[in-house]
KEKE-3310 file (N, C-alpha, C; in steps of 0.2 Angstrom, whole numbers, plus 5000, padded with zeros to 4 digits):
npx = (4946:4934:4917:4908:4915:4914:4901:4899:4906:4898:4886:4889:4892:4880:4871:4876:4875:4862:4853:4846:4848:4843:4829:4826:4826:4816:4805:4806:4803:4790:4787:4785:4792:4783:4781:4786:4776:4778:4775:4776:4790:4795:4791:4799:4811:4825:4834:4851:4864:4875:4892:4905:4921:4935:4946:4941:4925:4909:4893:4880:4867:4866:4876:4889:4906:4917:4932:4946:4955:4969:4972:4968:4959:4957:4953:4946:4932:4932:4920:4913:4904:4909:4909:4913:4916:4916:4926:4920:4927:4938:4951:4957:4965:4980:4980:4985:4980:4982:4979:4980:4977:4963:4958:4960:4951:4938:4937:4934:4940:4951:4952:4955:4963:4958:4965:4979:4980:4980:4991:5001:5003:5007:5019:5027:5027:5034:5046:5052:5049:5050:5042:5039:5028:5019:5006:5004:5009:4999:4988:4992:4992:4979:4974:4980:4973:4960:4961:4957:4944:4938:4928:4916:4913:4907:4916:4934:4948:4963:4981:4993:5009:5021:5036:5048:5060:5072:5074:5067:5060:5048:5047:5051:5041:5031:5036:5035:5022:5017:5019:5010:4997:4981:4982:4992:5001:5019:5029:5025:5033:5027:5016:5008:4991:4983:4989:4987:4973:4969:4975:4969:4956:4956:4955:4965:4977:4984:5000:5009:5022:5034:5026:5028:5033:5023:5018:5028:5028:5016:5003:4991:4992:4994:4981:4973:4976:4973:4960:4956:4959:4950:4939:4942:4942:4929:4916:4910:4916:4921:4930:4931:4934:4938:4935:4940:4929:4923:4918:4926:4922:4921:4918:4911:4918:4916:4927:4930:4937:4938:4947:4960:4973:4990:5000:5014:5025:5038:5034:5020:5011:5010:4998:4981:4971:4958:4961:4969:4960:4954:4962:4973:4984:5001:5016:5032:5048:5065:5074:5082:5099:5103:5093:5089:5083:5076:5084:5078:5073:5068:5064:5065:5056:5044:5043:5041:5030:5020:5013:5006:4998:4990:4983:4976:4967:4959:4954:4946:4937:4930:4925:4917:4903:4899:4907:4901:4888:4892:4898:4887:4879:4870:4876:4890:4889:4885:4896:4906:4901:4902:4915:4916:4921:4925:4915:4920:4931:4925:4919:4930:4937:4928:4927:4939:4938:4927:4933:4943:4934:4927:4938:4940:4949:4954:4965:4968:4956:4957:4969:4966:4955:4960:4970:4962:4954:4965:4970:4959:4949:4933:4933:4923:4918:4930:4930:4918:4922:4932:4925:4916:4925:4931:4920:4917:4929:4927:4915:4920:4930:4921:4914:4923:4927:4915:4913:4924:4921:4909:4914:4922:4913:4907:4917:4924:4919:4908:4907:4918:4926:4938:4947:4947:4955:4956:4956:4962)
npy = (5226:5216:5219:5208:5201:5209:5209:5196:5196:5205:5199:5187:5194:5200:5190:5182:5191:5197:5188:5191:5187:5174:5177:5185:5175:5167:5175:5177:5164:5162:5154:5149:5143:5132:5136:5126:5120:5120:5107:5099:5101:5095:5082:5078:5077:5066:5054:5058:5050:5038:5042:5033:5027:5024:5015:5007:5002:5000:4992:4993:4989:4979:4971:4971:4971:4982:4983:4992:4990:4992:5007:5024:5027:5014:5006:4994:4988:4975:4965:4958:4948:4941:4948:4959:4977:4991:5005:5021:5033:5045:5047:5036:5032:5024:5006:4993:4981:4966:4961:4947:4942:4946:4939:4926:4926:4929:4918:4908:4897:4897:4897:4906:4900:4904:4902:4902:4914:4923:4917:4919:4933:4936:4929:4937:4949:4945:4942:4954:4963:4969:4965:4965:4959:4946:4945:4956:4954:4946:4955:4966:4959:4956:4969:4974:4965:4969:4982:4980:4979:4990:4999:4992:4995:5005:5013:5015:5011:5021:5017:5020:5023:5025:5031:5033:5035:5038:5027:5015:5007:5012:5018:5007:4998:5005:5005:4991:4989:4997:4990:4979:4983:4989:4997:5006:5021:5026:5028:5045:5060:5069:5076:5089:5095:5097:5087:5075:5075:5075:5063:5053:5054:5046:5034:5027:5018:5028:5032:5039:5048:5054:5063:5072:5084:5091:5100:5108:5116:5126:5132:5133:5124:5112:5111:5110:5098:5089:5091:5085:5072:5070:5067:5057:5043:5039:5032:5040:5052:5068:5082:5100:5109:5124:5127:5133:5141:5141:5153:5162:5163:5155:5139:5128:5112:5095:5083:5066:5058:5046:5033:5020:5024:5025:5030:5038:5044:5052:5057:5054:5064:5071:5069:5075:5072:5068:5063:5052:5045:5039:5029:5014:5013:5010:5007:5008:4999:4998:4985:4971:4968:4955:4949:4945:4952:4952:4963:4978:4980:4988:4983:4969:4967:4971:4961:4950:4953:4954:4942:4939:4950:4949:4938:4943:4952:4944:4936:4946:4949:4937:4935:4946:4948:4939:4944:4956:4952:4946:4957:4966:4958:4951:4942:4945:4958:4956:4949:4959:4968:4961:4963:4975:4987:5005:5016:5022:5014:5001:5004:5004:4992:4982:4980:4973:4962:4956:4952:4943:4933:4929:4924:4913:4911:4905:4909:4922:4928:4927:4934:4947:4950:4950:4960:4971:4972:4975:4987:4996:4995:5000:5013:5015:5002:4996:5002:4998:4984:4985:4990:4979:4969:4974:4974:4961:4956:4963:4957:4944:4946:4951:4939:4931:4937:4937:4924:4921:4928:4922:4909:4913:4918:4906:4898:4907:4913:4926:4937:4934:4942:4946:4936:4934:4933:4944:4941:4944)
npz = (4871:4863:4857:4858:4868:4879:4881:4886:4898:4905:4906:4914:4926:4929:4930:4940:4951:4951:4945:4933:4921:4921:4924:4912:4903:4907:4905:4891:4887:4892:4902:4919:4933:4945:4961:4975:4988:5006:5012:5000:4998:5010:5007:4998:5004:5008:5018:5020:5010:5016:5019:5012:5016:5006:5009:5020:5025:5034:5033:5043:5042:5032:5035:5029:5026:5018:5009:5002:4987:4977:4968:4963:4947:4944:4955:4966:4976:4989:4995:5011:5008:4997:4985:4972:4969:4958:4962:4966:4967:4960:4962:4971:4986:4988:4992:5004:5003:4993:4976:4974:4986:4987:4976:4981:4993:4987:4979:4989:4992:5001:5018:5033:5048:5064:5076:5071:5065:5076:5083:5074:5073:5086:5087:5078:5085:5097:5092:5089:5099:5116:5131:5149:5154:5149:5144:5137:5124:5119:5120:5111:5099:5097:5097:5085:5076:5077:5072:5059:5058:5064:5060:5064:5077:5091:5098:5098:5106:5109:5107:5119:5122:5134:5143:5157:5153:5139:5125:5128:5120:5113:5100:5093:5095:5088:5075:5071:5072:5062:5051:5053:5057:5051:5036:5040:5044:5043:5057:5063:5067:5079:5070:5061:5065:5053:5045:5052:5052:5038:5034:5043:5039:5028:5034:5039:5050:5062:5066:5078:5084:5097:5104:5115:5109:5105:5115:5116:5104:5101:5111:5105:5094:5101:5108:5098:5093:5104:5104:5092:5095:5105:5098:5089:5094:5093:5084:5070:5074:5070:5064:5060:5045:5036:5020:5004:4992:4974:4971:4978:4992:5008:5015:5028:5031:5036:5043:5044:5058:5065:5069:5071:5082:5086:5099:5105:5118:5129:5141:5151:5153:5141:5135:5137:5151:5147:5134:5139:5145:5135:5131:5129:5141:5141:5150:5145:5147:5148:5139:5146:5145:5143:5136:5120:5105:5088:5077:5070:5053:5039:5026:5028:5039:5033:5023:5031:5038:5028:5024:5035:5037:5025:5029:5040:5033:5026:5036:5043:5033:5032:5045:5048:5049:5060:5070:5072:5077:5089:5095:5097:5105:5119:5127:5127:5132:5145:5150:5150:5158:5170:5173:5180:5175:5173:5164:5152:5150:5148:5136:5127:5129:5125:5111:5109:5117:5110:5098:5103:5108:5096:5089:5096:5107:5122:5129:5125:5129:5143:5146:5141:5149:5163:5162:5159:5171:5180:5174:5172:5182:5189:5200:5210:5211:5216:5229:5234:5235:5245:5256:5258:5261:5272:5280:5281:5288:5300:5305:5307:5317:5327:5329:5334:5346:5353:5354:5363:5374:5378:5382:5392:5401:5405:5411:5419:5431:5438:5429:5420:5412:5416:5414:5401:5385:5372:5354:5338)
capx = (4941:4928:4910:4905:4918:4912:4894:4899:4907:4892:4881:4891:4892:4873:4868:4879:4873:4854:4850:4842:4848:4838:4823:4824:4825:4809:4800:4805:4799:4783:4785:4787:4791:4778:4784:4783:4774:4783:4773:4779:4797:4796:4790:4805:4817:4827:4840:4857:4867:4881:4899:4909:4928:4937:4950:4937:4918:4904:4886:4877:4861:4867:4882:4894:4912:4921:4939:4948:4961:4971:4972:4966:4953:4956:4953:4940:4931:4930:4915:4913:4900:4913:4907:4917:4913:4921:4926:4917:4932:4942:4958:4957:4971:4983:4979:4990:4977:4984:4975:4980:4973:4956:4956:4959:4945:4932:4936:4931:4944:4956:4950:4960:4962:4958:4971:4985:4979:4982:4998:5006:5004:5011:5026:5030:5028:5039:5053:5055:5048:5051:5037:5040:5021:5018:5000:5004:5010:4992:4984:4994:4990:4972:4973:4981:4968:4954:4961:4955:4937:4936:4921:4910:4913:4905:4922:4940:4953:4970:4986:4997:5015:5025:5041:5051:5067:5072:5077:5063:5056:5042:5047:5051:5034:5027:5039:5033:5014:5016:5019:5005:4990:4977:4984:4996:5006:5025:5029:5026:5035:5023:5014:5003:4985:4980:4992:4983:4966:4969:4977:4964:4950:4956:4953:4971:4979:4988:5005:5011:5028:5037:5021:5030:5035:5017:5017:5034:5027:5012:4997:4985:4993:4992:4974:4969:4978:4969:4953:4955:4960:4944:4934:4945:4940:4922:4913:4907:4919:4923:4933:4929:4939:4936:4938:4938:4924:4925:4916:4930:4920:4923:4912:4914:4917:4917:4931:4929:4944:4938:4952:4965:4979:4996:5003:5020:5029:5042:5030:5013:5008:5010:4991:4977:4967:4953:4964:4972:4954:4952:4968:4976:4991:5006:5022:5038:5054:5071:5075:5088:5104:5103:5087:5090:5077:5078:5085:5073:5075:5061:5062:5064:5050:5039:5042:5039:5023:5015:5008:5001:4993:4985:4979:4971:4963:4954:4950:4942:4931:4926:4921:4914:4896:4899:4910:4896:4883:4895:4899:4881:4875:4869:4881:4896:4888:4885:4903:4909:4898:4904:4922:4916:4925:4922:4911:4924:4935:4920:4918:4936:4939:4923:4929:4945:4935:4923:4938:4945:4929:4926:4944:4939:4955:4953:4971:4967:4951:4960:4974:4963:4951:4964:4973:4956:4953:4970:4971:4953:4943:4930:4935:4918:4918:4935:4928:4913:4925:4936:4920:4914:4931:4932:4914:4918:4934:4924:4911:4924:4933:4916:4912:4929:4926:4908:4914:4928:4917:4904:4918:4924:4907:4905:4922:4928:4915:4902:4908:4922:4929:4945:4951:4946:4960:4953:4960:4960)
capy = (5220:5216:5220:5202:5199:5214:5207:5190:5198:5208:5193:5183:5198:5202:5183:5180:5195:5198:5182:5194:5183:5169:5180:5186:5169:5164:5179:5175:5157:5163:5149:5151:5136:5133:5136:5121:5121:5117:5100:5096:5101:5090:5075:5076:5076:5059:5054:5058:5043:5037:5043:5028:5028:5019:5010:5003:5004:4995:4994:4989:4986:4973:4968:4970:4975:4983:4985:4994:4987:4996:5014:5028:5025:5007:5003:4990:4986:4968:4965:4952:4943:4939:4951:4965:4983:4996:5011:5027:5038:5046:5046:5032:5031:5017:5002:4988:4974:4964:4958:4940:4941:4947:4933:4920:4927:4929:4911:4904:4890:4897:4900:4907:4897:4909:4901:4903:4921:4926:4915:4922:4940:4935:4927:4942:4954:4942:4942:4961:4968:4966:4967:4961:4956:4941:4946:4962:4951:4944:4961:4969:4955:4957:4976:4974:4962:4973:4988:4979:4979:4995:5002:4989:4996:5012:5016:5011:5014:5023:5013:5025:5020:5031:5029:5038:5037:5036:5020:5010:5003:5014:5018:5000:4995:5008:5003:4985:4990:5001:4984:4974:4986:4991:5003:5010:5025:5025:5033:5052:5063:5075:5079:5095:5093:5096:5081:5070:5075:5072:5055:5049:5055:5040:5028:5023:5018:5033:5030:5046:5047:5060:5068:5077:5090:5095:5105:5113:5120:5131:5130:5132:5118:5107:5111:5107:5090:5086:5091:5079:5065:5069:5064:5051:5037:5038:5031:5046:5058:5073:5089:5105:5113:5129:5125:5138:5139:5143:5160:5166:5162:5149:5135:5123:5105:5091:5077:5060:5056:5040:5028:5017:5028:5022:5036:5037:5050:5050:5059:5052:5071:5073:5069:5077:5067:5066:5058:5046:5041:5035:5025:5009:5016:5005:5010:5004:4998:4995:4978:4969:4967:4948:4947:4947:4952:4953:4970:4980:4982:4990:4978:4962:4967:4971:4954:4945:4954:4954:4936:4940:4956:4946:4933:4947:4955:4938:4934:4951:4949:4931:4935:4952:4947:4935:4948:4961:4949:4945:4964:4968:4953:4952:4938:4949:4964:4953:4947:4965:4971:4958:4965:4981:4993:5011:5017:5023:5008:4996:5006:5003:4985:4978:4978:4968:4956:4953:4949:4937:4928:4926:4920:4907:4910:4906:4912:4929:4931:4927:4939:4953:4952:4951:4966:4976:4973:4978:4994:5000:4993:5006:5015:5014:4995:4994:5005:4993:4978:4986:4990:4972:4965:4977:4972:4953:4956:4965:4952:4938:4948:4951:4932:4928:4941:4935:4917:4921:4931:4917:4904:4916:4918:4899:4895:4911:4917:4930:4941:4931:4946:4947:4931:4934:4936:4945:4940:4947)
capz = (4871:4858:4860:4861:4874:4884:4883:4889:4905:4908:4907:4919:4932:4930:4932:4947:4956:4952:4941:4928:4915:4921:4923:4905:4899:4909:4902:4884:4886:4894:4907:4926:4937:4950:4968:4979:4995:5012:5012:4995:4999:5015:5005:4993:5008:5009:5022:5016:5009:5020:5016:5013:5015:5001:5012:5024:5027:5036:5032:5048:5040:5028:5039:5024:5027:5012:5010:4996:4984:4971:4968:4957:4944:4943:4962:4967:4983:4990:5001:5015:5005:4992:4979:4970:4966:4956:4966:4962:4968:4954:4964:4977:4989:4987:4998:5004:5001:4987:4972:4975:4992:4985:4972:4986:4997:4983:4977:4994:4993:5006:5024:5038:5054:5069:5080:5067:5064:5083:5085:5069:5075:5093:5085:5075:5090:5101:5088:5089:5105:5123:5137:5154:5155:5143:5142:5132:5117:5117:5119:5105:5093:5097:5095:5078:5072:5078:5067:5052:5058:5069:5059:5067:5084:5092:5100:5097:5111:5107:5111:5121:5125:5137:5147:5161:5150:5132:5123:5131:5115:5111:5093:5090:5094:5082:5068:5069:5071:5056:5046:5055:5058:5045:5032:5045:5042:5046:5063:5061:5073:5081:5064:5062:5065:5047:5042:5055:5050:5031:5034:5047:5035:5024:5038:5040:5057:5063:5071:5080:5089:5100:5105:5119:5106:5104:5120:5114:5098:5104:5115:5100:5090:5106:5110:5092:5093:5109:5101:5087:5099:5109:5093:5085:5096:5093:5078:5068:5076:5065:5065:5055:5042:5032:5013:4999:4986:4968:4971:4983:4999:5012:5018:5033:5029:5042:5041:5048:5061:5068:5066:5076:5084:5090:5101:5110:5121:5135:5147:5151:5153:5135:5133:5142:5155:5142:5129:5142:5147:5129:5128:5133:5143:5143:5152:5143:5151:5144:5139:5149:5140:5142:5132:5113:5100:5081:5075:5065:5046:5036:5021:5031:5043:5028:5020:5036:5040:5023:5024:5041:5035:5020:5033:5044:5029:5024:5042:5044:5029:5033:5051:5050:5052:5066:5075:5073:5081:5095:5099:5099:5108:5126:5131:5128:5137:5152:5153:5151:5165:5176:5175:5184:5172:5172:5158:5146:5149:5145:5128:5123:5130:5122:5104:5109:5120:5105:5094:5106:5108:5089:5087:5100:5111:5129:5131:5124:5134:5150:5146:5141:5155:5168:5160:5159:5178:5183:5172:5172:5186:5191:5207:5215:5212:5221:5235:5237:5237:5251:5261:5259:5264:5279:5284:5283:5293:5306:5307:5309:5323:5332:5331:5339:5353:5356:5357:5368:5380:5380:5385:5398:5406:5407:5415:5423:5436:5436:5422:5416:5408:5418:5412:5394:5381:5365:5349:5332)
cpx = (4936:4922:4907:4909:4916:4905:4894:4901:4902:4887:4883:4890:4884:4870:4870:4876:4865:4850:4845:4842:4843:4831:4821:4823:4818:4804:4800:4802:4792:4782:4788:4786:4787:4782:4781:4781:4779:4781:4776:4787:4799:4795:4796:4811:4819:4833:4846:4861:4873:4887:4903:4917:4930:4941:4946:4930:4914:4897:4883:4871:4861:4872:4887:4900:4915:4928:4942:4954:4963:4972:4970:4960:4952:4955:4946:4939:4929:4925:4915:4908:4903:4911:4912:4913:4918:4920:4924:4922:4937:4949:4958:4964:4974:4982:4984:4987:4979:4979:4974:4976:4966:4954:4955:4953:4939:4931:4933:4935:4949:4953:4955:4958:4963:4964:4978:4985:4982:4990:5003:5008:5008:5018:5030:5032:5034:5046:5056:5054:5049:5045:5038:5034:5020:5011:4999:5006:5003:4988:4986:4992:4983:4970:4974:4976:4962:4955:4958:4947:4934:4930:4915:4909:4911:4911:4928:4946:4960:4975:4991:5003:5019:5031:5044:5058:5067:5075:5073:5059:5050:5042:5048:5045:5030:5030:5036:5025:5013:5016:5013:4998:4987:4979:4988:5001:5013:5025:5030:5027:5031:5020:5009:4996:4982:4983:4988:4976:4965:4970:4972:4958:4950:4954:4959:4972:4985:4994:5009:5017:5030:5032:5022:5032:5029:5016:5023:5033:5023:5006:4991:4986:4991:4985:4970:4970:4974:4962:4951:4955:4953:4938:4936:4944:4933:4919:4909:4910:4922:4926:4931:4935:4936:4939:4936:4933:4926:4923:4921:4928:4923:4917:4915:4913:4919:4921:4931:4937:4944:4942:4956:4971:4984:4999:5009:5023:5033:5037:5023:5009:5007:5003:4987:4974:4961:4956:4967:4966:4952:4957:4969:4983:4995:5013:5027:5044:5059:5072:5082:5093:5105:5098:5089:5084:5080:5079:5080:5076:5069:5059:5061:5058:5044:5038:5040:5032:5018:5011:5003:4996:4988:4980:4973:4966:4957:4950:4945:4936:4927:4922:4918:4907:4895:4902:4905:4890:4886:4896:4893:4876:4875:4874:4888:4895:4887:4892:4907:4907:4901:4911:4922:4921:4922:4919:4915:4929:4931:4920:4924:4939:4934:4925:4934:4942:4930:4928:4941:4940:4927:4932:4944:4945:4954:4959:4970:4962:4954:4965:4971:4958:4955:4968:4968:4955:4958:4971:4965:4947:4940:4931:4930:4917:4924:4933:4923:4917:4929:4931:4918:4919:4932:4926:4915:4923:4931:4919:4915:4927:4927:4914:4917:4928:4920:4909:4919:4925:4912:4908:4920:4919:4906:4910:4926:4924:4910:4902:4912:4927:4937:4950:4950:4952:4956:4958:4958:4965)
cpy = (5221:5217:5214:5200:5203:5211:5201:5192:5201:5203:5189:5187:5199:5195:5181:5184:5196:5193:5185:5190:5177:5171:5182:5180:5166:5168:5178:5169:5157:5157:5151:5144:5137:5132:5131:5123:5118:5109:5096:5095:5095:5083:5073:5075:5069:5059:5054:5051:5043:5038:5037:5029:5023:5013:5005:5006:4998:4997:4990:4986:4980:4969:4966:4974:4976:4986:4987:4991:4990:5003:5018:5026:5018:5003:4999:4990:4979:4968:4958:4947:4940:4942:4957:4971:4987:5002:5017:5033:5039:5045:5043:5032:5024:5013:4996:4981:4972:4961:4951:4938:4941:4941:4927:4920:4926:4921:4906:4898:4891:4901:4901:4904:4903:4908:4903:4911:4925:4924:4918:4929:4940:4934:4933:4948:4951:4943:4949:4965:4964:4969:4962:4957:4952:4943:4952:4960:4949:4950:4965:4966:4956:4964:4977:4971:4966:4980:4987:4978:4985:4998:4999:4991:5004:5016:5011:5014:5016:5018:5019:5022:5026:5027:5034:5040:5036:5029:5015:5006:5005:5015:5012:4997:4998:5006:4996:4985:4993:4996:4980:4977:4988:4997:5008:5015:5023:5029:5040:5056:5070:5079:5085:5092:5092:5089:5075:5069:5073:5065:5051:5049:5049:5034:5024:5023:5023:5031:5037:5045:5054:5065:5073:5084:5094:5101:5111:5118:5126:5129:5129:5126:5112:5106:5108:5100:5087:5086:5086:5073:5064:5066:5058:5044:5034:5037:5037:5052:5062:5079:5093:5108:5118:5128:5131:5136:5143:5151:5165:5165:5156:5145:5130:5116:5101:5085:5072:5059:5050:5035:5025:5022:5025:5029:5034:5044:5048:5052:5057:5059:5074:5073:5072:5071:5064:5061:5052:5042:5037:5030:5019:5011:5011:5009:5005:5004:4996:4988:4976:4967:4959:4945:4949:4946:4953:4961:4972:4982:4982:4984:4971:4962:4967:4964:4949:4946:4954:4948:4937:4945:4953:4942:4937:4950:4950:4936:4939:4951:4942:4931:4941:4952:4944:4940:4954:4958:4948:4952:4967:4964:4954:4948:4942:4955:4962:4952:4954:4968:4968:4960:4971:4986:4999:5012:5017:5017:5002:4998:5003:4995:4980:4976:4972:4961:4952:4949:4943:4931:4925:4922:4913:4905:4911:4910:4920:4932:4932:4933:4946:4955:4953:4958:4972:4977:4977:4986:4999:4998:5000:5007:5014:5006:4993:4997:5000:4987:4979:4986:4983:4968:4967:4974:4965:4952:4957:4960:4946:4940:4948:4944:4929:4931:4938:4928:4916:4923:4925:4911:4907:4916:4911:4896:4900:4915:4921:4934:4937:4935:4947:4942:4930:4937:4937:4944:4944:4953)
cpz = (4866:4861:4862:4867:4880:4886:4887:4897:4908:4910:4913:4926:4934:4933:4939:4953:4957:4948:4936:4922:4915:4921:4916:4901:4901:4905:4894:4883:4888:4899:4914:4930:4943:4957:4972:4986:5000:5012:5006:4995:5004:5012:5000:4997:5009:5014:5018:5015:5013:5016:5017:5012:5010:5004:5016:5026:5029:5035:5037:5047:5036:5031:5033:5026:5020:5013:5003:4994:4978:4973:4962:4954:4943:4950:4962:4975:4984:4996:5004:5012:4998:4985:4978:4968:4964:4961:4962:4963:4962:4956:4971:4980:4988:4993:4998:5002:4994:4983:4972:4981:4991:4981:4977:4990:4993:4980:4982:4996:4999:5012:5029:5045:5060:5073:5077:5066:5071:5084:5080:5071:5082:5091:5082:5080:5095:5098:5089:5095:5111:5128:5143:5156:5149:5140:5137:5125:5114:5115:5113:5099:5092:5094:5087:5074:5072:5074:5060:5052:5062:5067:5062:5074:5085:5095:5099:5101:5107:5111:5112:5124:5128:5141:5151:5157:5143:5131:5127:5126:5112:5103:5090:5089:5088:5075:5066:5068:5065:5050:5047:5055:5051:5042:5036:5041:5045:5052:5061:5067:5074:5075:5066:5062:5058:5044:5045:5053:5043:5030:5037:5043:5030:5027:5040:5048:5057:5068:5072:5085:5092:5102:5111:5116:5104:5108:5118:5109:5100:5107:5110:5096:5095:5107:5104:5091:5098:5107:5096:5090:5103:5104:5090:5087:5095:5086:5076:5070:5070:5068:5059:5052:5037:5025:5008:4994:4980:4968:4975:4990:5002:5014:5023:5031:5035:5039:5046:5051:5065:5065:5072:5076:5088:5092:5106:5112:5127:5141:5146:5151:5146:5132:5139:5146:5151:5137:5133:5144:5141:5127:5133:5135:5145:5144:5149:5147:5146:5145:5142:5144:5138:5137:5125:5109:5093:5080:5069:5059:5042:5031:5023:5035:5038:5025:5025:5038:5035:5023:5030:5040:5030:5024:5037:5039:5027:5030:5044:5040:5030:5040:5053:5053:5059:5072:5077:5078:5088:5099:5101:5103:5116:5130:5133:5133:5144:5155:5154:5157:5171:5178:5179:5182:5173:5165:5152:5145:5146:5137:5124:5123:5126:5115:5104:5112:5114:5100:5097:5106:5101:5087:5091:5104:5118:5132:5131:5128:5141:5151:5146:5147:5161:5168:5161:5167:5181:5181:5173:5176:5189:5199:5212:5216:5217:5228:5238:5239:5244:5257:5263:5263:5271:5283:5286:5288:5300:5309:5310:5316:5329:5334:5335:5346:5356:5358:5363:5375:5383:5384:5392:5404:5409:5412:5420:5428:5434:5430:5417:5412:5409:5415:5404:5390:5374:5360:5343:5330)
residu = (MET:SER:ASP:SER:GLY:PHE:ARG:ASN:VAL:VAL:THR:VAL:VAL:THR:PHE:SER:GLN:GLY:HIS:SER:GLY:LEU:SER:ASN:GLU:ARG:GLU:ARG:SER:GLY:LYS:ARG:ARG:LYS:GLN:LEU:SER:ALA:ALA:GLU:CYS:LEU:ALA:ARG:ILE:LYS:PRO:PRO:LEU:PRO:VAL:ARG:ARG:PHE:LEU:ILE:SER:TRP:ASP:ALA:GLU:THR:LYS:ILE:LEU:ARG:LEU:GLY:CYS:GLY:TYR:GLY:ASN:GLY:ALA:VAL:LEU:VAL:ARG:SER:ASP:ARG:LYS:LEU:GLU:ARG:SER:LYS:LEU:VAL:ASN:ALA:PRO:ALA:ALA:ARG:LEU:SER:ALA:GLU:CYS:VAL:ARG:ARG:PHE:VAL:SER:GLY:LYS:PHE:ARG:VAL:GLU:SER:GLY:GLN:LEU:LEU:SER:GLY:CYS:GLN:THR:LEU:LEU:ARG:ASN:TYR:LEU:TYR:PHE:PRO:ASP:GLU:ARG:LEU:TYR:VAL:PHE:LEU:ALA:VAL:TRP:CYS:ILE:ALA:THR:TYR:VAL:TYR:PRO:LEU:PHE:SER:HIS:PHE:GLY:TYR:LEU:PHE:LEU:HIS:SER:ALA:PHE:LYS:ARG:CYS:GLY:LYS:THR:ARG:VAL:GLU:GLU:VAL:LEU:SER:HIS:LEU:CYS:PHE:GLU:ALA:THR:VAL:PRO:LEU:ASN:ALA:PRO:THR:VAL:PRO:THR:ILE:ARG:ASP:THR:ALA:ALA:GLU:GLY:ARG:THR:MET:VAL:LEU:ASP:THR:LEU:GLU:ARG:TRP:LYS:GLY:LYS:CYS:SER:GLU:ALA:TYR:SER:ALA:ALA:MET:GLU:LEU:LEU:ASP:ALA:GLY:PHE:ARG:ASN:GLY:GLY:THR:VAL:ALA:LYS:MET:VAL:PRO:GLN:GLU:ASN:GLY:GLY:TRP:ARG:ARG:GLU:MET:PHE:PRO:VAL:TYR:ALA:PRO:TYR:VAL:LEU:ALA:ALA:ILE:ALA:LYS:GLU:SER:LEU:THR:ASP:THR:ALA:LEU:ASP:ARG:SER:PHE:VAL:ILE:GLU:MET:HIS:ARG:LYS:PRO:ILE:THR:ILE:LYS:LYS:GLN:ASN:TYR:ASN:PHE:GLN:ARG:CYS:GLU:LYS:GLU:CYS:SER:PRO:ALA:ARG:ASP:ALA:ILE:TYR:LYS:GLY:ALA:LEU:GLU:ASN:ALA:SER:ALA:LEU:ALA:ASP:CYS:TYR:ASN:GLY:ALA:ASP:LEU:GLU:HIS:ASP:VAL:ASP:ALA:LEU:GLN:LEU:ASN:ASP:ARG:ALA:ALA:ASP:ILE:TRP:LYS:PRO:LEU:LEU:ALA:VAL:ALA:ARG:VAL:LEU:GLY:SER:ALA:GLU:ALA:TRP:GLN:ALA:LEU:THR:THR:LEU:ALA:VAL:GLU:MET:ASP:ARG:ASP:SER:GLU:ALA:LEU:ASP:ARG:GLU:ARG:ILE:ARG:ALA:THR:ALA:ALA:SER:LEU:ARG:LYS:ARG:ALA:ALA:ILE:ILE:SER:GLU:THR:ILE:ARG:ARG:GLY:GLN:GLU:PHE:GLY:GLY:PRO:GLY:GLY:ARG:ASP:ASP:VAL:GLU:LEU:HIS:GLY)
# end
């Protein structure tokens, strides 16, 4: 090695370990930087800038929803105030939102009819899927639409499909939803936690299948997956990852995992009670052979769902501000309280009810509220109702007995009790 090369190496090592190179430079220049006081340091501290995902982000202060379009260095962001921004990401992930859809929205000439938005989703779901309860088509359509605005909400409930047997349509639901939901993945078969974490960090709808395999892998992997699901339904939810540094060390980095999740498993016990508490749990049943549905074909389904997806993109951008006002308003809060749901259920049903209200659909409101009461009514509220019903029944029986005794006393002698027939 040459002398000059040797000196370069020594300089780097000395600088990195003792910073003597920097000290020598200061001594040569005769200048020393003034050390700031604690008060001066405090005055310079500013709140950290919010980290925005490329695919979707919401600014609660300005009430602006941003959606990503394109990919790589040429990607752009379309805002709900009909403005465009250049993406600052060097390698932005590919987005489904088409440039033509963005141009139509920015022009302001093409508005989406809310009724058509909901009915279009329901039609696609009915063509491919079977549910014995008609309300579930409405529920799934509203849930799909809500995935395009989920950053507006403080919580977003998981969709969990389970069945007692195979071939009950769980994967078919996931296949169709992978075309309809916001930037959804294809159904992923019990993926590893790092795969879920890295994909959810982009803000996509996660579609996870055959989750019963998680328990069969190892207890550590299952625990890590459940830990992620503990955080993924809450806005701001994160999980930690140790990432390497240039100097050979490691540092802890937090990854956002708040996103919509579609989950499917044969056994309901594939999820912990905590994860179930954060989910809309739907039991699937085999379709009767007499009922015919359209066979699934990836290319055909994508072609059919693409126009509906563009309509939902535009509808989300057009209604984001109104939806935020509705979600945070006192009227919706009062109506949700009136359903007497448990606290966690109220958290996850409220976004869907806000979407139904902004869509102006009485059918959707009726379907969602009745499902919510049946699925997630607070146990204490049910106990209170049973007590009130029992008390009312006892009062009625007591009134009948009292009236019968009174009549017996009037017409049956001194006591009248021997001739009294008690009813009830």
